[in-house]
N, C-alpha and C positions, 0 to 999 in steps of 0.2 A: 881560804876555802870557800867555794860556792856550793852551797846545798840548796838545790831546787826543791821546793815543798808544794805539792800540788793540792794539799789539803791543809787547812789552817790548824796547826797543832802547838798552842801555846807552850805546852811542856817541852817541846823540842827547842823552842826559842829560849826558854828560861834555862834549860840544861845547858845549851851552847853558850849563853851568857855567862852562867856560873863557871864553866870549864875556862873560858877565856879569863875571867876575873882571878881564878886560882893560879893562872900562869901569867899574870900581870899583862894579858894581851887585851886588845880592844875588840869588841864584838860589835857588828853593825848589821842591823836588819835592813836590807834594801829591798822595797816592794816596787815591782815594774807594773805600771796600770796602763790601761787603754780603754776605750769605750767598748761595750759588749759587742757591737756590730763588728768592729775591727778585730777583736779577739775571735769571734766566730768565723770571720772570713778567713782566718789563718788556718782553721781547721778543715782540712778537705774531706768531705764526706763521700764515702765510697757506695756504689750501688750495692744492694743486699748480696748480689752473687759475688762480690769481691771484698767481702769483709776480711780485713787483714789486721785490724786493730780493735780493742774493745770499744773505742769512741764510736766505731762504725755501727754499733748496735743501737744508738740513739738517733732520734731524729734531730734535724737542725733546731727545731723549737726546744727539744729537750736540752740540747747542748747550750742554747742561749739561756735557758733558765738556770742551768748549773752555773754557767759563767756569772749570771747576776747574782746568785747565791754567794758564790766564793768571792766575788769583787766586794760584796757588801761586808763579808767577813774580813777580807784584808784591810778594807777602810777602817773597820773597828780596831784591827790590831794595830794599825798605824797610828791610830789616835790614842791607844792605851799604852803602848809599848814606848818607853822614853828614847830608846836608841833607834827607833825605826824612821826611815825616810822613804817617802813615796816618790816615785819618778814616773811621769806620764811619758810613754814612749809612742803615743799616737803618731802614725804617719812617719816614724823615724826608720831608717835602714838599720839592719843589725849593728853595723859599725857606729852609726850615730848613737844608738841606744847604749852600747858598750861605753863610748866616750862620756855619756851623762853619768853612767854607773861609776866610771873611774873618778869622774870629777866629784861625785857625792862621797866616795870613801877616802878621798885626800883631805878630808876636814882638817 
């Protein structure tokens, strides 16, 4: 199961880990990372007259500040959570990134 988490909620990770343990399954937290500039470049910013997504309400600078905040939180999670692994996907295509994730979960 893949659960994308856009905000860092330790209680969600802890609950999933507990559920996995109850069923003798393995829970892995895989965190995909990239530099802020790379992540910000992936987010297309629409002109004000074409707002179609809530992120379009933020300036590029605000988006970058949010990315910085959350990547810092993810780094802390990766360091604190014993089952977490962090994968840098900078410059990788989606298929290359998927291959890295698959390799990480085949422990």
